[in-house]
N, C-alpha and C positions, 0 to 999 in steps of 0.2 A: 364159544361166545366170549367176547372180551368185555369184562366188567368196566374197564376204563371208559369205553365209549357210551355206556349206559348210565354212568353215575358221575355226578359233578359235586365236589366238596368245596365249601366256602366257609371261612371263619369270620364270624361277625361279633363285634364287641359292643355290648350294651351295659351301661352303668358299671364299667370296669370288670365285667364278667365276659369271658369269651365263650361263644357257642359255635358248634359246628353244624352247618346247615347242609344237608345232603339232598340233592335233587336227582331224581331217577327218571330216566326216559324209558317209556314202554314201546315195544315194537307195534302193539296194537293201539290204534287211536279211536276214541269214542267221541261221538258228537255230544254236545251239552245235554240234549234231550235224553239220549241213551244213558249217559252218566248219571243224570238225576234219577232215572227209573231204576238203574242198578243200585244206587245208594238207598233208595226207598225200599226196594225188595230186601236188601240186606238188613235194613233197620227193622222191617216187619218180621223177618225171620228171627232176629235177635230178641225182639219183644215176645214172640210166641214161645221161645225157649223158656222164659221165666214163668209161664203159666201152665 
């Protein structure tokens, strides 16, 4: 697997400070609805860990 095809780096300068922005592409694509449900399940699991 080639990392270069899955990752894009860009340098952005804000207020004279340089930041590296890394965009990664996944092989598996989720719909918006499925992604929201996945994030919600993860958040609930994290909250339940604390109690």
